MOPAC internal coordinates of N, CA, C and O (Angstrom, degrees):
PM7 1SCF
backbone

  N    0.0000 0     0.00 0     0.00 0    0    0    0
  C    1.5381 1     0.00 0     0.00 0    1    0    0
  C    1.5993 1   105.60 1     0.00 0    2    1    0
  O    1.2310 1   122.58 1   -44.98 1    3    2    1
  N    1.2569 1   112.66 1   135.02 1    3    2    1
  C    1.5040 1   118.47 1  -177.16 1    5    3    2
  C    1.4743 1   105.91 1   -82.39 1    6    5    3
  O    1.2310 1   121.06 1   -34.89 1    7    6    5
  N    1.3180 1   115.58 1   145.11 1    7    6    5
  C    1.4786 1   118.59 1   171.69 1    9    7    6
  C    1.5474 1   116.29 1   -96.80 1   10    9    7
  O    1.2310 1   120.33 1   175.57 1   11   10    9
  N    1.4313 1   116.97 1    -4.43 1   11   10    9
  C    1.3379 1   120.20 1   177.17 1   13   11   10
  C    1.4860 1   115.39 1  -101.31 1   14   13   11
  O    1.2310 1   117.87 1   -33.55 1   15   14   13
  N    1.2603 1   121.66 1   146.45 1   15   14   13
  C    1.4869 1   123.06 1   168.70 1   17   15   14
  C    1.6068 1   108.64 1   -77.37 1   18   17   15
  O    1.2310 1   123.01 1   -51.49 1   19   18   17
  N    1.4031 1   111.85 1   128.51 1   19   18   17
  C    1.4464 1   117.38 1  -176.75 1   21   19   18
  C    1.6609 1   110.42 1   -81.93 1   22   21   19
  O    1.2310 1   124.65 1   -44.74 1   23   22   21
  N    1.3756 1   108.67 1   135.26 1   23   22   21
  C    1.3855 1   110.60 1  -174.03 1   25   23   22
  C    1.5891 1   108.14 1   -84.84 1   26   25   23
  O    1.2310 1   119.67 1   160.07 1   27   26   25
  N    1.3571 1   118.23 1   -19.93 1   27   26   25
  C    1.4553 1   113.60 1   171.19 1   29   27   26
  C    1.4656 1   109.08 1   -87.48 1   30   29   27
  O    1.2310 1   122.83 1   -36.55 1   31   30   29
  N    1.3666 1   112.18 1   143.45 1   31   30   29
  C    1.4921 1   118.18 1  -168.15 1   33   31   30
  C    1.5696 1   110.50 1  -112.61 1   34   33   31
  O    1.2310 1   118.49 1   -38.94 1   35   34   33
  N    1.2576 1   120.49 1   141.06 1   35   34   33
  C    1.4131 1   117.97 1   164.86 1   37   35   34
  C    1.4176 1   114.34 1   -68.63 1   38   37   35
  O    1.2310 1   120.80 1   -20.07 1   39   38   37
  N    1.3364 1   116.07 1   159.93 1   39   38   37
  C    1.5307 1   119.23 1   170.91 1   41   39   38
  C    1.5048 1   107.88 1   -71.91 1   42   41   39
  O    1.2310 1   121.90 1   -26.50 1   43   42   41
  N    1.2233 1   113.96 1   153.50 1   43   42   41
  C    1.6153 1   118.90 1   176.03 1   45   43   42
  C    1.6323 1   107.78 1   -57.78 1   46   45   43
  O    1.2310 1   121.92 1   138.75 1   47   46   45
  N    1.3542 1   113.93 1   -41.25 1   47   46   45
  C    1.4463 1   115.90 1   175.27 1   49   47   46
  C    1.4315 1   115.05 1   -56.82 1   50   49   47
  O    1.2310 1   117.09 1   145.02 1   51   50   49
  N    1.2100 1   123.14 1   -34.98 1   51   50   49
  C    1.3885 1   125.95 1   177.94 1   53   51   50
  C    1.6386 1   113.89 1   -68.03 1   54   53   51
  O    1.2310 1   121.96 1   140.86 1   55   54   53
  N    1.4153 1   113.86 1   -39.14 1   55   54   53
  C    1.2595 1   122.85 1   176.03 1   57   55   54
  C    1.5794 1   110.37 1   -69.46 1   58   57   55
  O    1.2310 1   119.82 1   140.42 1   59   58   57
  N    1.3628 1   117.94 1   -39.58 1   59   58   57
  C    1.4428 1   123.19 1   176.58 1   61   59   58
  C    1.5162 1   111.01 1   -65.09 1   62   61   59
  O    1.2310 1   119.05 1   148.78 1   63   62   61
  N    1.3558 1   119.41 1   -31.22 1   63   62   61
  C    1.4154 1   122.61 1  -177.12 1   65   63   62
  C    1.6475 1   113.34 1   -87.03 1   66   65   63
  O    1.2310 1   118.80 1  -179.69 1   67   66   65
  N    1.2255 1   119.90 1     0.31 1   67   66   65
  C    1.4311 1   124.10 1   177.22 1   69   67   66
  C    1.6081 1   110.22 1   -64.28 1   70   69   67
  O    1.2310 1   125.71 1   -40.46 1   71   70   69
  N    1.3825 1   106.63 1   139.54 1   71   70   69
  C    1.5097 1   110.23 1   178.86 1   73   71   70
  C    1.5738 1   107.81 1  -105.16 1   74   73   71
  O    1.2310 1   119.50 1   -29.40 1   75   74   73
  N    1.2418 1   118.56 1   150.60 1   75   74   73
  C    1.4610 1   123.22 1   177.48 1   77   75   74
  C    1.4951 1   114.36 1    78.30 1   78   77   75
  O    1.2310 1   120.92 1    11.45 1   79   78   77
  N    1.3047 1   115.84 1  -168.55 1   79   78   77
  C    1.4809 1   112.72 1   177.98 1   81   79   78
  C    1.4629 1   118.28 1   -79.21 1   82   81   79
  O    1.2310 1   119.42 1   -34.94 1   83   82   81
  N    1.3038 1   118.71 1   145.06 1   83   82   81
  C    1.5177 1   120.03 1   175.85 1   85   83   82
  C    1.4204 1   105.87 1  -155.50 1   86   85   83
  O    1.2310 1   121.84 1   -27.70 1   87   86   85
  N    1.3740 1   114.09 1   152.30 1   87   86   85
  C    1.4741 1   121.25 1   176.59 1   89   87   86
  C    1.6077 1   107.34 1  -121.15 1   90   89   87
  O    1.2310 1   119.74 1   -50.40 1   91   90   89
  N    1.2776 1   118.10 1   129.60 1   91   90   89
  C    1.4605 1   123.49 1   177.41 1   93   91   90
  C    1.5419 1   103.01 1  -101.55 1   94   93   91
  O    1.2310 1   118.11 1   -65.09 1   95   94   93
  N    1.2756 1   121.20 1   114.91 1   95   94   93
  C    1.4868 1   126.32 1   176.23 1   97   95   94
  C    1.4515 1   110.61 1  -107.32 1   98   97   95
  O    1.2310 1   123.82 1   -57.05 1   99   98   97
  N    1.4030 1   110.28 1   122.95 1   99   98   97
  C    1.4282 1   117.05 1  -178.37 1  101   99   98
  C    1.5659 1   110.96 1  -107.92 1  102  101   99
  O    1.2310 1   120.66 1   -42.96 1  103  102  101
  N    1.2305 1   116.35 1   137.04 1  103  102  101
  C    1.5376 1   122.45 1  -176.92 1  105  103  102
  C    1.4594 1   112.23 1   178.66 1  106  105  103
  O    1.2310 1   118.91 1    14.98 1  107  106  105
  N    1.3268 1   119.69 1  -165.02 1  107  106  105
  C    1.4252 1   122.59 1   174.87 1  109  107  106
  C    1.5505 1   107.35 1  -136.65 1  110  109  107
  O    1.2310 1   120.11 1   -18.80 1  111  110  109
  N    1.3038 1   117.39 1   161.20 1  111  110  109
  C    1.4397 1   121.32 1   176.46 1  113  111  110
  C    1.4501 1   112.03 1   -72.96 1  114  113  111
  O    1.2310 1   117.79 1   150.62 1  115  114  113
  N    1.2715 1   121.82 1   -29.38 1  115  114  113
  C    1.5002 1   119.71 1   171.47 1  117  115  114
  C    1.4575 1   124.00 1   -83.61 1  118  117  115
  O    1.2310 1   122.52 1   174.71 1  119  118  117
  N    1.4206 1   112.78 1    -5.29 1  119  118  117
  C    1.5567 1   114.74 1  -173.94 1  121  119  118
  C    1.5754 1   106.81 1   -78.17 1  122  121  119
  O    1.2310 1   124.39 1   -52.67 1  123  122  121
  N    1.3036 1   109.19 1   127.33 1  123  122  121
  C    1.4718 1   120.90 1   177.20 1  125  123  122
  C    1.4330 1   114.25 1   -60.59 1  126  125  123
  O    1.2310 1   119.86 1   138.43 1  127  126  125
  N    1.3848 1   117.87 1   -41.57 1  127  126  125
  C    1.3926 1   123.30 1  -172.80 1  129  127  126
  C    1.6601 1   106.88 1   -70.68 1  130  129  127
  O    1.2310 1   122.93 1   146.87 1  131  130  129
  N    1.4457 1   111.99 1   -33.13 1  131  130  129
  C    1.4349 1   117.57 1  -179.46 1  133  131  130
  C    1.4818 1   108.25 1   -69.38 1  134  133  131
  O    1.2310 1   120.05 1   137.89 1  135  134  133
  N    1.2897 1   117.51 1   -42.11 1  135  134  133
  C    1.5293 1   123.58 1  -174.98 1  137  135  134
  C    1.5544 1    99.39 1   -68.59 1  138  137  135
  O    1.2310 1   114.88 1   139.12 1  139  138  137
  N    1.2485 1   127.31 1   -40.88 1  139  138  137
  C    1.5458 1   125.59 1  -173.47 1  141  139  138
  C    1.5791 1   104.17 1   -67.39 1  142  141  139
  O    1.2310 1   118.35 1   141.01 1  143  142  141
  N    1.2258 1   120.75 1   -38.99 1  143  142  141
  C    1.5210 1   125.66 1  -176.78 1  145  143  142
  C    1.5990 1   113.15 1   -65.20 1  146  145  143
  O    1.2310 1   122.09 1   155.29 1  147  146  145
  N    1.3011 1   113.61 1   -24.71 1  147  146  145
  C    1.5200 1   118.75 1  -171.32 1  149  147  146
  C    1.5598 1   114.87 1   -53.55 1  150  149  147
  O    1.2310 1   119.23 1   136.36 1  151  150  149
  N    1.3444 1   119.08 1   -43.64 1  151  150  149
  C    1.4560 1   116.36 1  -179.08 1  153  151  150
  C    1.4722 1   111.61 1   -69.44 1  154  153  151
  O    1.2310 1   117.49 1   145.38 1  155  154  153
  N    1.3481 1   122.38 1   -34.62 1  155  154  153
  C    1.4786 1   120.71 1   177.16 1  157  155  154
  C    1.5877 1   106.92 1   -67.44 1  158  157  155
  O    1.2310 1   117.98 1   135.86 1  159  158  157
  N    1.1930 1   121.45 1   -44.14 1  159  158  157
  C    1.4774 1   126.21 1   179.78 1  161  159  158
  C    1.5006 1   108.96 1   -61.51 1  162  161  159
  O    1.2310 1   118.15 1   128.79 1  163  162  161
  N    1.2436 1   121.12 1   -51.21 1  163  162  161
  C    1.3969 1   122.45 1   179.87 1  165  163  162
  C    1.4702 1   113.89 1   -63.45 1  166  165  163
  O    1.2310 1   122.05 1   141.26 1  167  166  165
  N    1.3468 1   113.69 1   -38.74 1  167  166  165
  C    1.5520 1   113.18 1   174.85 1  169  167  166
  C    1.5178 1   114.20 1   -65.49 1  170  169  167
  O    1.2310 1   118.38 1   139.24 1  171  170  169
  N    1.2733 1   120.68 1   -40.76 1  171  170  169
  C    1.5266 1   123.68 1   176.77 1  173  171  170
  C    1.4923 1   106.49 1   -66.72 1  174  173  171
  O    1.2310 1   116.30 1   138.13 1  175  174  173
  N    1.2990 1   124.63 1   -41.87 1  175  174  173
  C    1.4184 1   116.65 1  -179.43 1  177  175  174
  C    1.5338 1   117.25 1   -71.11 1  178  177  175
  O    1.2310 1   120.23 1   162.01 1  179  178  177
  N    1.3004 1   117.17 1   -17.99 1  179  178  177
  C    1.4321 1   124.29 1   176.47 1  181  179  178
  C    1.5465 1   109.13 1   -53.30 1  182  181  179
  O    1.2310 1   118.16 1   145.83 1  183  182  181
  N    1.3027 1   121.11 1   -34.17 1  183  182  181
  C    1.4466 1   127.86 1   178.91 1  185  183  182
  C    1.4655 1   114.79 1   -79.05 1  186  185  183
  O    1.2310 1   120.68 1   166.03 1  187  186  185
  N    1.2985 1   116.31 1   -13.97 1  187  186  185
  C    1.4542 1   123.76 1  -171.81 1  189  187  186
  C    1.5174 1   111.05 1  -129.51 1  190  189  187
  O    1.2310 1   121.17 1  -111.89 1  191  190  189
  N    1.3688 1   115.36 1    68.11 1  191  190  189
  C    1.5789 1   119.27 1  -174.36 1  193  191  190
  C    1.5946 1   111.46 1   -71.31 1  194  193  191
  O    1.2310 1   121.71 1   170.76 1  195  194  193
  N    1.3007 1   114.34 1    -9.24 1  195  194  193
  C    1.5841 1   115.29 1  -177.92 1  197  195  194
  C    1.4756 1   109.78 1   -97.44 1  198  197  195
  O    1.2310 1   118.80 1  -176.30 1  199  198  197
  N    1.3289 1   119.90 1     3.70 1  199  198  197
  C    1.4616 1   121.59 1   176.23 1  201  199  198
  C    1.4657 1   110.50 1   -93.11 1  202  201  199
  O    1.2310 1   119.36 1   -49.11 1  203  202  201
  N    1.3587 1   118.82 1   130.89 1  203  202  201
  C    1.3311 1   128.81 1  -170.29 1  205  203  202
  C    1.7316 1   101.21 1   -85.41 1  206  205  203
  O    1.2310 1   118.93 1   -42.12 1  207  206  205
  N    1.2315 1   119.65 1   137.88 1  207  206  205
  C    1.4611 1   125.29 1  -168.77 1  209  207  206
  C    1.4873 1   100.03 1  -122.07 1  210  209  207
  O    1.2310 1   117.01 1   -68.56 1  211  210  209
  N    1.4452 1   123.30 1   111.44 1  211  210  209
  C    1.3035 1   122.38 1   173.91 1  213  211  210
  C    1.5411 1   112.88 1  -115.15 1  214  213  211
  O    1.2310 1   120.39 1   -64.78 1  215  214  213
  N    1.2800 1   116.85 1   115.22 1  215  214  213
  C    1.4994 1   119.84 1  -172.91 1  217  215  214
  C    1.5409 1   103.74 1  -103.11 1  218  217  215
  O    1.2310 1   125.97 1   -54.85 1  219  218  217
  N    1.4384 1   106.14 1   125.15 1  219  218  217
  C    1.5996 1   112.76 1  -176.89 1  221  219  218
  C    1.4661 1   100.09 1  -130.38 1  222  221  219
  O    1.2310 1   125.61 1   -45.90 1  223  222  221
  N    1.4982 1   106.83 1   134.10 1  223  222  221
  C    1.3696 1   119.00 1   169.75 1  225  223  222
  C    1.5820 1   112.42 1   -65.14 1  226  225  223
  O    1.2310 1   119.79 1   -43.44 1  227  226  225
  N    1.2519 1   118.00 1   136.56 1  227  226  225
  C    1.5203 1   123.96 1  -179.60 1  229  227  226
  C    1.3723 1   112.14 1  -121.47 1  230  229  227
  O    1.2310 1   120.86 1   -16.02 1  231  230  229
  N    1.3200 1   115.96 1   163.98 1  231  230  229
  C    1.3322 1   126.39 1  -174.86 1  233  231  230
  C    1.4428 1   118.24 1   159.00 1  234  233  231
  O    1.2310 1   117.89 1    -2.38 1  235  234  233
  N    1.3092 1   121.63 1   177.62 1  235  234  233
  C    1.4431 1   132.01 1   179.63 1  237  235  234
  C    1.4832 1   105.38 1   -49.77 1  238  237  235
  O    1.2310 1   118.63 1   -48.93 1  239  238  237
  N    1.3182 1   120.21 1   131.07 1  239  238  237
  C    1.4613 1   124.92 1   177.54 1  241  239  238
  C    1.4718 1   117.01 1    71.43 1  242  241  239
  O    1.2310 1   119.63 1  -170.36 1  243  242  241
  N    1.2331 1   118.31 1     9.64 1  243  242  241
  C    1.4865 1   124.84 1   168.44 1  245  243  242
  C    1.4969 1   116.84 1   -90.21 1  246  245  243
  O    1.2310 1   121.56 1   -75.54 1  247  246  245
  N    1.3550 1   114.63 1   104.46 1  247  246  245
  C    1.4413 1   119.75 1  -168.66 1  249  247  246
  C    1.5634 1   117.02 1   -72.88 1  250  249  247
  O    1.2310 1   116.58 1   163.09 1  251  250  249
  N    1.2496 1   124.10 1   -16.91 1  251  250  249
  C    1.3687 1   125.02 1  -179.01 1  253  251  250
  C    1.4942 1   102.39 1   -77.26 1  254  253  251
  O    1.2310 1   117.30 1   129.13 1  255  254  253
  N    1.3844 1   122.75 1   -50.87 1  255  254  253
  C    1.4258 1   119.44 1  -179.80 1  257  255  254
  C    1.5886 1   113.01 1   -61.70 1  258  257  255
  O    1.2310 1   118.49 1   145.40 1  259  258  257
  N    1.2383 1   120.49 1   -34.60 1  259  258  257
  C    1.4807 1   122.79 1   177.98 1  261  259  258
  C    1.5063 1   109.39 1   -68.90 1  262  261  259
  O    1.2310 1   117.59 1   146.41 1  263  262  261
  N    1.3595 1   122.19 1   -33.59 1  263  262  261
  C    1.4380 1   122.23 1   174.29 1  265  263  262
  C    1.4831 1   114.81 1   -61.54 1  266  265  263
  O    1.2310 1   120.98 1   147.44 1  267  266  265
  N    1.3809 1   115.73 1   -32.56 1  267  266  265
  C    1.4310 1   120.28 1   175.29 1  269  267  266
  C    1.5400 1   113.36 1   -93.09 1  270  269  267
  O    1.2310 1   118.54 1  -169.95 1  271  270  269
  N    1.3544 1   120.38 1    10.05 1  271  270  269
  C    1.4874 1   125.23 1  -178.55 1  273  271  270
  C    1.5110 1   115.98 1    54.39 1  274  273  271
  O    1.2310 1   122.54 1  -141.03 1  275  274  273
  N    1.4177 1   112.74 1    38.97 1  275  274  273
  C    1.3983 1   122.58 1   178.81 1  277  275  274
  C    1.6409 1   104.79 1   -73.31 1  278  277  275
  O    1.2310 1   123.55 1   -51.70 1  279  278  277
  N    1.3070 1   110.80 1   128.30 1  279  278  277
  C    1.5298 1   118.88 1  -179.71 1  281  279  278
  C    1.6393 1   108.48 1  -126.57 1  282  281  279
  O    1.2310 1   121.43 1   149.59 1  283  282  281
  N    1.3262 1   114.87 1   -30.41 1  283  282  281
  C    1.4804 1   115.62 1   179.32 1  285  283  282
  C    1.5067 1   109.66 1  -126.81 1  286  285  283
  O    1.2310 1   119.76 1   -17.11 1  287  286  285
  N    1.3120 1   118.06 1   162.89 1  287  286  285
  C    1.4827 1   120.23 1   179.52 1  289  287  286
  C    1.5952 1   103.50 1  -123.40 1  290  289  287
  O    1.2310 1   124.84 1   -25.86 1  291  290  289
  N    1.3231 1   108.31 1   154.14 1  291  290  289
  C    1.4831 1   132.89 1   -15.53 1  293  291  290
  C    1.6032 1   107.11 1   -70.20 1  294  293  291
  O    1.2310 1   123.68 1   -32.13 1  295  294  293
  N    1.3908 1   110.54 1   147.87 1  295  294  293
  C    1.4261 1   120.09 1   168.06 1  297  295  294
  C    1.4608 1   108.36 1  -121.78 1  298  297  295
  O    1.2310 1   120.80 1   -48.73 1  299  298  297
  N    1.3534 1   116.08 1   131.27 1  299  298  297
  C    1.4038 1   125.31 1   178.86 1  301  299  298
  C    1.4908 1   113.33 1  -114.24 1  302  301  299
  O    1.2310 1   119.67 1   -64.91 1  303  302  301
  N    1.3487 1   118.24 1   115.09 1  303  302  301
  C    1.4312 1   126.61 1  -179.03 1  305  303  302
  C    1.6248 1   104.07 1   -98.23 1  306  305  303
  O    1.2310 1   123.80 1   -58.33 1  307  306  305
  N    1.3426 1   110.31 1   121.67 1  307  306  305
  C    1.5463 1   112.79 1   175.40 1  309  307  306
  C    1.5087 1   110.67 1  -102.67 1  310  309  307
  O    1.2310 1   120.44 1   -55.95 1  311  310  309
  N    1.2734 1   116.76 1   124.05 1  311  310  309
  C    1.3924 1   122.83 1  -170.77 1  313  311  310
  C    1.5814 1   112.37 1  -125.20 1  314  313  311
  O    1.2310 1   118.90 1   -33.73 1  315  314  313
  N    1.2180 1   119.71 1   146.27 1  315  314  313
  C    1.5307 1   125.57 1   172.14 1  317  315  314
  C    1.4981 1   109.13 1  -134.14 1  318  317  315
  O    1.2310 1   120.27 1   -63.63 1  319  318  317
  N    1.2997 1   117.09 1   116.37 1  319  318  317
  C    1.4077 1   123.49 1  -178.29 1  321  319  318
  C    1.5850 1   114.82 1    59.58 1  322  321  319
  O    1.2310 1   123.64 1  -140.16 1  323  322  321
  N    1.3655 1   110.62 1    39.84 1  323  322  321
  C    1.5093 1   113.84 1   173.49 1  325  323  322
  C    1.6050 1   110.89 1    85.65 1  326  325  323
  O    1.2310 1   117.55 1   179.02 1  327  326  325
  N    1.3407 1   122.27 1    -0.98 1  327  326  325
  C    1.3507 1   127.32 1  -173.93 1  329  327  326
  C    1.5014 1   105.95 1  -114.70 1  330  329  327
  O    1.2310 1   122.09 1   -44.84 1  331  330  329
  N    1.4083 1   113.61 1   135.16 1  331  330  329
  C    1.4053 1   119.06 1  -176.76 1  333  331  330
  C    1.7294 1   104.22 1   -80.53 1  334  333  331
  O    1.2310 1   121.90 1   -46.21 1  335  334  333
  N    1.2057 1   113.96 1   133.79 1  335  334  333
  C    1.4862 1   126.46 1  -176.13 1  337  335  334
  C    1.5357 1   108.80 1  -105.23 1  338  337  335
  O    1.2310 1   125.28 1   122.64 1  339  338  337
  N    1.2969 1   107.45 1   -57.36 1  339  338  337
  C    1.5225 1   116.21 1   176.89 1  341  339  338
  C    1.4565 1   116.81 1  -143.99 1  342  341  339
  O    1.2310 1   120.08 1   -12.61 1  343  342  341
  N    1.3981 1   117.44 1   167.39 1  343  342  341
  C    1.4145 1   121.48 1  -174.62 1  345  343  342
  C    1.5423 1   106.07 1  -147.21 1  346  345  343
  O    1.2310 1   123.22 1   -53.01 1  347  346  345
  N    1.3113 1   111.43 1   126.99 1  347  346  345
  C    1.6027 1   116.74 1   174.44 1  349  347  346
  C    1.5563 1   111.57 1  -116.92 1  350  349  347
  O    1.2310 1   120.83 1   -50.13 1  351  350  349
  N    1.2998 1   116.02 1   129.87 1  351  350  349
  C    1.3839 1   123.71 1   178.40 1  353  351  350
  C    1.6119 1   105.77 1  -107.26 1  354  353  351
  O    1.2310 1   124.07 1   -54.65 1  355  354  353
  N    1.3875 1   109.80 1   125.35 1  355  354  353
  C    1.3944 1   112.72 1   178.14 1  357  355  354
  C    1.5262 1   118.80 1    48.87 1  358  357  355
  O    1.2310 1   121.99 1  -127.29 1  359  358  357
  N    1.4018 1   113.80 1    52.71 1  359  358  357
  C    1.5952 1   115.87 1  -179.24 1  361  359  358
  C    1.5376 1   112.30 1   -57.58 1  362  361  359
  O    1.2310 1   121.16 1   -43.54 1  363  362  361
  N    1.2166 1   115.38 1   136.46 1  363  362  361
  C    1.5513 1   118.49 1  -176.65 1  365  363  362
  C    1.5412 1   112.16 1  -103.70 1  366  365  363
  O    1.2310 1   119.57 1   174.55 1  367  366  365
  N    1.4284 1   118.43 1    -5.45 1  367  366  365
  C    1.3684 1   119.43 1   179.07 1  369  367  366
  C    1.5572 1   112.69 1  -147.75 1  370  369  367
  O    1.2310 1   120.88 1   -18.03 1  371  370  369
  N    1.2340 1   115.92 1   161.97 1  371  370  369
  C    1.4679 1   117.19 1   177.40 1  373  371  370
  C    1.4881 1   117.55 1   -70.78 1  374  373  371
  O    1.2310 1   121.63 1   154.07 1  375  374  373
  N    1.4135 1   114.49 1   -25.93 1  375  374  373
  C    1.4666 1   120.70 1  -176.58 1  377  375  374
  C    1.5692 1   110.57 1   -64.13 1  378  377  375
  O    1.2310 1   121.77 1   136.63 1  379  378  377
  N    1.3744 1   114.23 1   -43.37 1  379  378  377
  C    1.5121 1   115.63 1  -172.53 1  381  379  378
  C    1.6113 1   104.76 1   -71.22 1  382  381  379
  O    1.2310 1   121.40 1   147.78 1  383  382  381
  N    1.2046 1   114.92 1   -32.22 1  383  382  381
  C    1.5587 1   115.04 1   175.45 1  385  383  382
  C    1.5150 1   115.57 1   -68.69 1  386  385  383
  O    1.2310 1   123.21 1   142.70 1  387  386  385
  N    1.2886 1   111.46 1   -37.30 1  387  386  385
  C    1.5209 1   121.42 1   176.86 1  389  387  386
  C    1.5122 1   109.50 1   -65.61 1  390  389  387
  O    1.2310 1   122.04 1   138.59 1  391  390  389
  N    1.3779 1   113.71 1   -41.41 1  391  390  389
  C    1.4056 1   119.18 1  -178.57 1  393  391  390
  C    1.5801 1   111.19 1   -62.92 1  394  393  391
  O    1.2310 1   123.48 1   138.19 1  395  394  393
  N    1.3506 1   110.93 1   -41.81 1  395  394  393
  C    1.4905 1   116.09 1   178.25 1  397  395  394
  C    1.5545 1   115.15 1   -69.15 1  398  397  395
  O    1.2310 1   121.16 1   148.23 1  399  398  397
  N    1.3665 1   115.39 1   -31.77 1  399  398  397
  C    1.4224 1   123.65 1   178.06 1  401  399  398
  C    1.5260 1   104.58 1   -66.55 1  402  401  399
  O    1.2310 1   119.86 1   139.52 1  403  402  401
  N    1.2867 1   117.88 1   -40.48 1  403  402  401
  C    1.5765 1   122.46 1  -172.97 1  405  403  402
  C    1.5511 1   102.18 1   -63.74 1  406  405  403
  O    1.2310 1   117.81 1   151.76 1  407  406  405
  N    1.2361 1   121.78 1   -28.24 1  407  406  405
  C    1.5929 1   116.72 1  -176.35 1  409  407  406
  C    1.5198 1   112.17 1   -78.56 1  410  409  407
  O    1.2310 1   121.79 1   166.61 1  411  410  409
  N    1.3974 1   114.17 1   -13.39 1  411  410  409
  C    1.4975 1   113.40 1   172.93 1  413  411  410
  C    1.5300 1   113.52 1  -115.22 1  414  413  411
  O    1.2310 1   116.87 1   175.49 1  415  414  413
  N    1.2766 1   123.55 1    -4.51 1  415  414  413
  C    1.4481 1   130.23 1   179.78 1  417  415  414
  C    1.3813 1   119.49 1  -159.03 1  418  417  415
  O    1.2310 1   118.27 1   -31.54 1  419  418  417
  N    1.3454 1   120.91 1   148.46 1  419  418  417
  C    1.4454 1   118.16 1   172.31 1  421  419  418
  C    1.4054 1   113.68 1   -89.56 1  422  421  419
  O    1.2310 1   122.30 1   -37.77 1  423  422  421
  N    1.4834 1   113.21 1   142.23 1  423  422  421
  C    1.4847 1   120.58 1  -177.80 1  425  423  422
  C    1.4828 1   116.19 1   -55.75 1  426  425  423
  O    1.2310 1   118.74 1   -29.27 1  427  426  425
  N    1.2633 1   120.00 1   150.73 1  427  426  425
  C    1.3873 1   124.01 1   177.23 1  429  427  426
  C    1.5999 1   111.97 1   -73.45 1  430  429  427
  O    1.2310 1   120.10 1   180.00 1  431  430  429

């Protein structure tokens, strides 16, 4: 699992074509709130090793984030087979993340 938000972005069509469970996480490497959320996100994901986590740097002029109506960071978009199932904006605890992960995958 990568700790950095990737500056290169996949196309929305690539995200929509994903099979199985995946989470697209939007934020930036310099965002303090994003950094503070990482321990809770990592803790929740530990129970869901089959879920793909795609960390994407967001910002002005970034079309992928706009296509998911991202306004604040971090924003986690929970997807199953290319369809959005849930979205969390600035999650404050690992349980809310785990609850959303359970909607797209069974815990290990």
